[in-house]
C-alpha atoms as a printed R data frame, in Angstrom:
    type eleno elety resid chain resno       x      y      z
1   ATOM     1    CA   MET     A     1 -24.430 55.745 22.024
2   ATOM     2    CA   ASN     A     2 -25.327 53.189 19.296
3   ATOM     3    CA   ASP     A     3 -24.340 49.672 18.274
4   ATOM     4    CA   ARG     A     4 -20.745 50.777 17.577
5   ATOM     5    CA   ILE     A     5 -19.970 52.463 20.905
6   ATOM     6    CA   GLU     A     6 -20.911 51.232 24.364
7   ATOM     7    CA   SER     A     7 -20.937 53.898 27.061
8   ATOM     8    CA   ILE     A     8 -20.759 53.274 30.810
9   ATOM     9    CA   ARG     A     9 -21.130 56.282 33.087
10  ATOM    10    CA   HIS     A    10 -19.915 55.919 36.669
11  ATOM    11    CA   ALA     A    11 -21.213 57.893 39.647
12  ATOM    12    CA   ASP     A    12 -17.846 59.633 40.133
13  ATOM    13    CA   GLY     A    13 -17.983 61.276 36.697
14  ATOM    14    CA   VAL     A    14 -15.784 58.712 34.947
15  ATOM    15    CA   VAL     A    15 -17.092 57.604 31.548
16  ATOM    16    CA   GLU     A    16 -16.015 54.355 29.874
17  ATOM    17    CA   LEU     A    17 -16.340 54.226 26.098
18  ATOM    18    CA   HIS     A    18 -15.884 50.875 24.390
19  ATOM    19    CA   LEU     A    19 -15.586 50.337 20.671
20  ATOM    20    CA   ALA     A    20 -18.172 47.582 20.373
21  ATOM    21    CA   ARG     A    21 -17.585 45.842 17.063
22  ATOM    22    CA   ALA     A    22 -15.745 42.923 18.588
23  ATOM    23    CA   ASP     A    23 -16.512 40.469 15.773
24  ATOM    24    CA   LYS     A    24 -14.525 42.737 13.415
25  ATOM    25    CA   MET     A    25 -11.793 43.593 15.971
26  ATOM    26    CA   ASN     A    26 -13.453 47.020 16.237
27  ATOM    27    CA   ALA     A    27 -12.414 47.934 12.697
28  ATOM    28    CA   LEU     A    28 -13.383 51.410 11.544
29  ATOM    29    CA   ASP     A    29 -16.357 51.544  9.203
30  ATOM    30    CA   PRO     A    30 -18.535 54.581  8.426
31  ATOM    31    CA   ALA     A    31 -20.850 53.832 11.366
32  ATOM    32    CA   MET     A    32 -17.874 53.610 13.754
33  ATOM    33    CA   PHE     A    33 -16.509 56.926 12.444
34  ATOM    34    CA   ASP     A    34 -19.833 58.621 13.094
35  ATOM    35    CA   ALA     A    35 -20.216 56.983 16.510
36  ATOM    36    CA   LEU     A    36 -16.775 58.117 17.680
37  ATOM    37    CA   ILE     A    37 -17.404 61.689 16.571
38  ATOM    38    CA   ASP     A    38 -20.828 61.695 18.219
39  ATOM    39    CA   ALA     A    39 -19.451 60.284 21.478
40  ATOM    40    CA   GLY     A    40 -16.606 62.783 21.568
41  ATOM    41    CA   THR     A    41 -18.787 65.812 20.846
42  ATOM    42    CA   ARG     A    42 -21.310 64.785 23.505
43  ATOM    43    CA   LEU     A    43 -18.559 64.439 26.109
44  ATOM    44    CA   ARG     A    44 -16.966 67.705 24.968
45  ATOM    45    CA   ASP     A    45 -20.063 69.595 26.092
46  ATOM    46    CA   ASP     A    46 -20.815 67.609 29.285
47  ATOM    47    CA   THR     A    47 -19.641 69.457 32.393
48  ATOM    48    CA   SER     A    48 -20.407 66.487 34.651
49  ATOM    49    CA   VAL     A    49 -17.643 64.349 33.109
50  ATOM    50    CA   ARG     A    50 -14.383 64.186 35.065
51  ATOM    51    CA   ALA     A    51 -12.342 61.698 32.978
52  ATOM    52    CA   VAL     A    52 -12.858 59.379 30.005
53  ATOM    53    CA   VAL     A    53 -11.517 55.879 29.372
54  ATOM    54    CA   LEU     A    54 -11.440 54.743 25.742
55  ATOM    55    CA   ALA     A    55 -11.142 50.990 25.139
56  ATOM    56    CA   GLY     A    56 -12.171 48.203 22.786
57  ATOM    57    CA   ARG     A    57 -14.347 45.163 23.348
58  ATOM    58    CA   GLY     A    58 -13.135 41.695 22.471
59  ATOM    59    CA   LYS     A    59  -9.627 40.825 21.316
60  ATOM    60    CA   ALA     A    60  -8.457 44.235 20.132
61  ATOM    61    CA   PHE     A    61  -8.536 47.971 20.662
62  ATOM    62    CA   CYS     A    62  -9.009 48.674 16.945
63  ATOM    63    CA   ALA     A    63  -7.706 46.902 13.844
64  ATOM    64    CA   GLY     A    64  -7.919 50.045 11.709
65  ATOM    65    CA   LEU     A    65  -9.966 50.618  8.576
66  ATOM    66    CA   ASP     A    66 -12.128 47.659  7.657
67  ATOM    67    CA   MET     A    67 -11.465 46.128  4.274
68  ATOM    68    CA   GLN     A    68 -14.938 46.722  2.854
69  ATOM    69    CA   SER     A    69 -14.637 50.434  3.616
70  ATOM    70    CA   PHE     A    70 -11.192 50.444  2.039
71  ATOM    71    CA   GLN     A    71 -12.623 48.895 -1.125
72  ATOM    72    CA   ARG     A    72 -15.370 51.526 -1.270
73  ATOM    73    CA   MET     A    73 -12.750 54.251 -0.851
74  ATOM    74    CA   GLN     A    74 -10.697 52.779 -3.696
75  ATOM    75    CA   ASP     A    75 -13.743 52.477 -5.954
76  ATOM    76    CA   SER     A    76 -14.978 56.023 -5.307
77  ATOM    77    CA   GLY     A    77 -11.651 57.822 -5.106
78  ATOM    78    CA   ALA     A    78 -12.853 59.488 -1.897
79  ATOM    79    CA   GLY     A    79 -12.490 59.034  1.825
80  ATOM    80    CA   ILE     A    80 -14.703 56.968  4.073
81  ATOM    81    CA   VAL     A    81 -18.314 57.908  3.459
82  ATOM    82    CA   GLY     A    82 -20.570 57.871  6.481
83  ATOM    83    CA   GLU     A    83 -24.298 58.357  6.756
84  ATOM    84    CA   GLY     A    84 -23.889 61.579  8.701
85  ATOM    85    CA   SER     A    85 -20.917 63.393 10.162
86  ATOM    86    CA   ALA     A    86 -18.172 61.278  8.609
87  ATOM    87    CA   GLY     A    87 -18.515 62.961  5.207
88  ATOM    88    CA   SER     A    88 -16.407 62.141  2.155
89  ATOM    89    CA   ASP     A    89 -14.448 65.248  1.107
90  ATOM    90    CA   LEU     A    90 -10.935 65.013  2.521
91  ATOM    91    CA   ILE     A    91 -10.034 68.599  1.671
92  ATOM    92    CA   GLU     A    92 -13.089 70.274  3.218
93  ATOM    93    CA   ARG     A    93 -12.554 71.368  6.817
94  ATOM    94    CA   THR     A    94 -15.798 70.125  8.346
95  ATOM    95    CA   HIS     A    95 -14.782 70.213 12.032
96  ATOM    96    CA   GLY     A    96 -12.688 73.301 12.796
97  ATOM    97    CA   ILE     A    97  -9.174 72.656 11.464
98  ATOM    98    CA   SER     A    98 -10.006 69.010 10.675
99  ATOM    99    CA   ASN     A    99 -11.876 67.022  8.101
100 ATOM   100    CA   ALA     A   100 -14.270 64.387  9.407
101 ATOM   101    CA   ALA     A   101 -11.768 61.508  9.342
102 ATOM   102    CA   GLN     A   102  -9.210 63.564 11.271
103 ATOM   103    CA   TYR     A   103 -11.826 64.625 13.804
104 ATOM   104    CA   VAL     A   104 -12.404 60.986 14.791
105 ATOM   105    CA   ALA     A   105  -9.047 61.285 16.563
106 ATOM   106    CA   MET     A   106  -8.805 65.056 17.133
107 ATOM   107    CA   VAL     A   107 -12.098 65.207 19.026
108 ATOM   108    CA   TRP     A   108 -10.429 63.586 22.063
109 ATOM   109    CA   ARG     A   109  -8.171 66.630 22.373
110 ATOM   110    CA   GLU     A   110 -11.279 68.832 22.430
111 ATOM   111    CA   VAL     A   111 -12.907 66.810 25.199
112 ATOM   112    CA   PRO     A   112 -11.950 69.146 28.069
113 ATOM   113    CA   VAL     A   113 -11.026 66.388 30.538
114 ATOM   114    CA   PRO     A   114  -8.279 63.740 30.409
115 ATOM   115    CA   VAL     A   115  -8.909 60.870 27.972
116 ATOM   116    CA   ILE     A   116  -7.078 57.630 28.774
117 ATOM   117    CA   ALA     A   117  -6.801 54.963 26.087
118 ATOM   118    CA   ALA     A   118  -6.616 51.357 27.326
119 ATOM   119    CA   VAL     A   119  -4.985 49.517 24.434
120 ATOM   120    CA   HIS     A   120  -4.768 45.754 23.973
121 ATOM   121    CA   GLY     A   121  -4.647 43.253 21.150
122 ATOM   122    CA   VAL     A   122  -3.945 45.395 18.104
123 ATOM   123    CA   ALA     A   123  -3.995 49.106 17.245
124 ATOM   124    CA   PHE     A   124  -3.327 49.387 13.535
125 ATOM   125    CA   GLY     A   125  -3.543 52.363 11.189
126 ATOM   126    CA   GLY     A   126  -6.578 54.457 12.058
127 ATOM   127    CA   GLY     A   127  -6.970 52.551 15.314
128 ATOM   128    CA   LEU     A   128  -3.514 53.667 16.397
129 ATOM   129    CA   GLN     A   129  -4.333 57.257 15.455
130 ATOM   130    CA   VAL     A   130  -7.495 57.197 17.587
131 ATOM   131    CA   ALA     A   131  -5.389 55.996 20.537
132 ATOM   132    CA   LEU     A   132  -2.802 58.718 19.884
133 ATOM   133    CA   GLY     A   133  -5.555 61.329 20.220
134 ATOM   134    CA   ALA     A   134  -5.961 60.415 23.895
135 ATOM   135    CA   ASP     A   135  -4.010 62.212 26.618
136 ATOM   136    CA   VAL     A   136  -2.547 58.973 27.971
137 ATOM   137    CA   ARG     A   137  -2.109 55.465 26.522
138 ATOM   138    CA   LEU     A   138  -1.824 52.418 28.794
139 ATOM   139    CA   VAL     A   139  -0.882 49.378 26.695
140 ATOM   140    CA   ALA     A   140  -0.496 45.664 27.205
141 ATOM   141    CA   ALA     A   141   3.108 44.609 26.600
142 ATOM   142    CA   ASP     A   142   2.131 42.245 23.774
143 ATOM   143    CA   THR     A   143  -0.130 44.743 21.964
144 ATOM   144    CA   LYS     A   144   0.652 44.882 18.244
145 ATOM   145    CA   MET     A   145   0.756 48.395 16.786
146 ATOM   146    CA   SER     A   146   1.520 49.785 13.344
147 ATOM   147    CA   VAL     A   147   1.413 52.938 11.245
148 ATOM   148    CA   MET     A   148  -0.028 50.622  8.620
149 ATOM   149    CA   GLU     A   149  -1.250 53.011  5.925
150 ATOM   150    CA   ILE     A   150   1.823 52.436  3.715
151 ATOM   151    CA   LYS     A   151   0.658 48.831  3.239
152 ATOM   152    CA   TRP     A   152  -2.244 50.243  1.214
153 ATOM   153    CA   GLY     A   153  -0.188 52.895 -0.557
154 ATOM   154    CA   LEU     A   154  -1.438 55.656  1.740
155 ATOM   155    CA   VAL     A   155  -0.212 58.002  4.462
156 ATOM   156    CA   PRO     A   156  -1.582 58.493  7.987
157 ATOM   157    CA   ASP     A   157  -4.474 60.938  7.529
158 ATOM   158    CA   MET     A   158  -6.462 60.787 10.771
159 ATOM   159    CA   ALA     A   159  -4.289 63.397 12.539
160 ATOM   160    CA   GLY     A   160  -1.529 60.828 13.010
161 ATOM   161    CA   MET     A   161   1.164 63.217 11.802
162 ATOM   162    CA   VAL     A   162   0.096 65.835 14.358
163 ATOM   163    CA   PHE     A   163   0.171 63.349 17.233
164 ATOM   164    CA   MET     A   164   3.307 61.432 16.278
165 ATOM   165    CA   ARG     A   165   5.400 64.585 15.931
166 ATOM   166    CA   GLU     A   166   4.443 65.464 19.533
167 ATOM   167    CA   LEU     A   167   5.366 62.068 20.934
168 ATOM   168    CA   ALA     A   168   8.324 60.589 19.067
169 ATOM   169    CA   ARG     A   169  11.584 61.657 17.422
170 ATOM   170    CA   ASN     A   170  11.318 62.704 13.809
171 ATOM   171    CA   ASP     A   171  13.432 59.801 12.533
172 ATOM   172    CA   VAL     A   172  11.280 57.318 14.473
173 ATOM   173    CA   VAL     A   173   8.090 58.732 12.950
174 ATOM   174    CA   ARG     A   174   9.675 58.520  9.503
175 ATOM   175    CA   GLU     A   175  10.767 54.918  9.947
176 ATOM   176    CA   LEU     A   176   7.358 53.775 11.159
177 ATOM   177    CA   THR     A   177   5.552 55.716  8.423
178 ATOM   178    CA   TYR     A   178   7.793 54.424  5.630
179 ATOM   179    CA   THR     A   179   7.903 50.758  6.705
180 ATOM   180    CA   GLY     A   180   4.532 50.156  8.367
181 ATOM   181    CA   ARG     A   181   6.250 47.584 10.554
182 ATOM   182    CA   ILE     A   182   4.451 46.081 13.520
183 ATOM   183    CA   PHE     A   183   5.851 46.914 16.953
184 ATOM   184    CA   SER     A   184   4.864 45.829 20.455
185 ATOM   185    CA   GLY     A   185   3.276 47.811 23.243
186 ATOM   186    CA   GLU     A   186   6.544 47.562 25.130
187 ATOM   187    CA   GLU     A   187   8.441 49.085 22.193
188 ATOM   188    CA   ALA     A   188   5.740 51.757 21.815
189 ATOM   189    CA   VAL     A   189   6.628 52.976 25.320
190 ATOM   190    CA   ALA     A   190  10.317 53.107 24.419
191 ATOM   191    CA   LEU     A   191   9.527 55.028 21.217
192 ATOM   192    CA   GLY     A   192   7.289 57.527 23.033
193 ATOM   193    CA   LEU     A   193   3.987 56.465 21.456
194 ATOM   194    CA   ALA     A   194   2.593 54.897 24.641
195 ATOM   195    CA   THR     A   195   2.693 56.133 28.226
196 ATOM   196    CA   ARG     A   196   3.413 52.882 30.031
197 ATOM   197    CA   VAL     A   197   2.857 49.133 29.924
198 ATOM   198    CA   ALA     A   198  -0.029 47.834 32.018
199 ATOM   199    CA   ALA     A   199  -0.802 44.231 32.968
200 ATOM   200    CA   ASP     A   200  -4.507 45.100 32.705
201 ATOM   201    CA   PRO     A   201  -4.819 48.303 30.670
202 ATOM   202    CA   LEU     A   202  -8.553 48.776 31.265
203 ATOM   203    CA   ALA     A   203  -8.374 48.261 35.037
204 ATOM   204    CA   GLU     A   204  -5.382 50.581 35.354
205 ATOM   205    CA   ALA     A   205  -6.981 53.192 33.093
206 ATOM   206    CA   LEU     A   206 -10.119 53.183 35.239
207 ATOM   207    CA   ALA     A   207  -8.020 53.503 38.412
208 ATOM   208    CA   MET     A   208  -6.194 56.498 36.911
209 ATOM   209    CA   ALA     A   209  -9.477 58.057 35.778
210 ATOM   210    CA   ARG     A   210 -10.946 57.700 39.267
211 ATOM   211    CA   GLU     A   211  -7.880 59.312 40.793
212 ATOM   212    CA   ILE     A   212  -8.209 62.239 38.361
213 ATOM   213    CA   ALA     A   213 -11.926 62.495 39.137
214 ATOM   214    CA   GLN     A   214 -11.066 63.307 42.768
215 ATOM   215    CA   LYS     A   215  -9.092 66.414 41.745
216 ATOM   216    CA   SER     A   216 -10.502 69.912 41.161
217 ATOM   217    CA   PRO     A   217 -12.332 69.797 37.821
218 ATOM   218    CA   ASP     A   218 -11.470 73.436 37.143
219 ATOM   219    CA   ALA     A   219  -7.740 72.793 37.564
220 ATOM   220    CA   ILE     A   220  -7.868 69.594 35.503
221 ATOM   221    CA   ARG     A   221  -9.611 71.368 32.627
222 ATOM   222    CA   ALA     A   222  -7.224 74.326 32.848
223 ATOM   223    CA   GLY     A   223  -4.305 71.906 32.736
224 ATOM   224    CA   LYS     A   224  -5.613 70.257 29.588
225 ATOM   225    CA   ARG     A   225  -6.148 73.625 27.899
226 ATOM   226    CA   LEU     A   226  -2.550 74.579 28.678
227 ATOM   227    CA   LEU     A   227  -1.155 71.237 27.516
228 ATOM   228    CA   ASN     A   228  -3.080 71.503 24.268
229 ATOM   229    CA   ALA     A   229  -1.856 75.061 23.786
230 ATOM   230    CA   ALA     A   230   1.747 74.041 24.481
231 ATOM   231    CA   MET     A   231   1.933 72.151 21.206
232 ATOM   232    CA   GLY     A   232   1.324 75.195 19.028
233 ATOM   233    CA   HIS     A   233   2.215 78.281 21.045
234 ATOM   234    CA   SER     A   234   5.452 80.204 21.409
235 ATOM   235    CA   ALA     A   235   7.091 80.333 24.835
236 ATOM   236    CA   ALA     A   236   5.779 83.867 25.331
237 ATOM   237    CA   ASP     A   237   2.211 82.921 24.445
238 ATOM   238    CA   LEU     A   238   2.353 79.861 26.682
239 ATOM   239    CA   LEU     A   239   3.723 81.811 29.639
240 ATOM   240    CA   LEU     A   240   0.852 84.268 29.281
241 ATOM   241    CA   ALA     A   241  -1.670 81.422 28.988
242 ATOM   242    CA   GLU     A   242  -0.323 79.920 32.222
243 ATOM   243    CA   SER     A   243  -0.831 83.234 33.990
244 ATOM   244    CA   VAL     A   244  -4.359 83.683 32.651
245 ATOM   245    CA   GLU     A   245  -5.429 80.208 33.741
246 ATOM   246    CA   GLN     A   246  -3.844 80.567 37.184
247 ATOM   247    CA   LYS     A   247  -5.430 83.967 37.816
248 ATOM   248    CA   VAL     A   248  -8.872 82.474 37.170
249 ATOM   249    CA   LEU     A   249  -8.182 79.473 39.420
250 ATOM   250    CA   ILE     A   250  -6.787 81.317 42.445
251 ATOM   251    CA   GLY     A   251  -9.560 81.951 44.951
252 ATOM   252    CA   SER     A   252 -12.182 80.165 42.868
253 ATOM   253    CA   PRO     A   253 -14.649 77.909 44.755
254 ATOM   254    CA   ASN     A   254 -13.016 74.636 43.727
255 ATOM   255    CA   GLN     A   255  -9.505 75.902 44.376
256 ATOM   256    CA   ALA     A   256 -10.535 77.048 47.840
257 ATOM   257    CA   GLU     A   257 -12.184 73.681 48.449
258 ATOM   258    CA   ALA     A   258  -8.963 71.870 47.439
259 ATOM   259    CA   VAL     A   259  -7.058 73.888 50.039
260 ATOM   260    CA   ARG     A   260  -9.667 73.315 52.760
261 ATOM   261    CA   ALA     A   261  -9.836 69.577 52.080
262 ATOM   262    CA   ASN     A   262  -6.067 69.221 52.345
263 ATOM   263    CA   ILE     A   263  -5.923 71.239 55.571
264 ATOM   264    CA   GLU     A   264  -8.838 69.288 57.076
265 ATOM   265    CA   ARG     A   265  -7.491 65.962 55.757
266 ATOM   266    CA   ARG     A   266 -10.738 64.941 54.094
267 ATOM   267    CA   ALA     A   267 -11.977 64.145 50.613
268 ATOM   268    CA   PRO     A   268 -12.777 67.309 48.643
269 ATOM   269    CA   ARG     A   269 -16.355 68.164 47.646
270 ATOM   270    CA   PHE     A   270 -16.028 69.927 44.303
271 ATOM   271    CA   SER     A   271 -18.775 71.765 42.450
272 ATOM   272    CA   GLU     A   272 -19.380 71.784 38.692
273 ATOM   273    CA   PRO     A   273 -16.499 73.314 36.704
274 ATOM   274    CA   GLN     A   274 -16.869 76.957 35.769
275 ATOM   275    CA   ARG     A   275 -15.700 76.519 32.146
């Protein structure tokens, strides 16, 4: 992608994305903001992708906002200013319902296939919010995590409130937001902010992605659309959405191939997803 994001595309449709600013513990600067948005939007429109693994090079997943960018924000009274898509106006909705900073994390919900975050080292502040934007988070037990914005007199503003309310109890979200305390990957699982502990998060994330890549891409994408819709729809709307998705899937080429492959006890041979 560029010097901030390293992309590895596997033959089975799995894409590895690595935050590649290891000397700064992958801290978020304007170039990293732009790179994450660019990577996410490219994958959003790529029908050949089956699953995405999001990880960090070096000792950490992401240490959050880098201090130089924080100083610029303080001096200007604005948000992080990037050269391109990252923008500076926090109020302007530049990416659908999001501003640019929020879209750094929200874009992973718009990628139509599962995104698995492999988290190690630290995931602080904005780095934690990027991880929360993934569908699944596999974390090392000793990972250090924090809703750290309060340390700087701020609130989570990269879609963290949207994600945390989905994953954890309200009082837990409040405590973490108010204190900014550091908690472990093991505690993150107990709190609901991580999916499970992994001895090797990257290896296990890749294994999960490869398993997903063997499933019908139409059904996987339909499942993600429904899961995204579940967070904001009424029961009636969600029941109807289930029916709409299922009606399209039944009898479709990839659904028929899934049935044939199971009956014939062979690996399925899926075609490109229809939408």
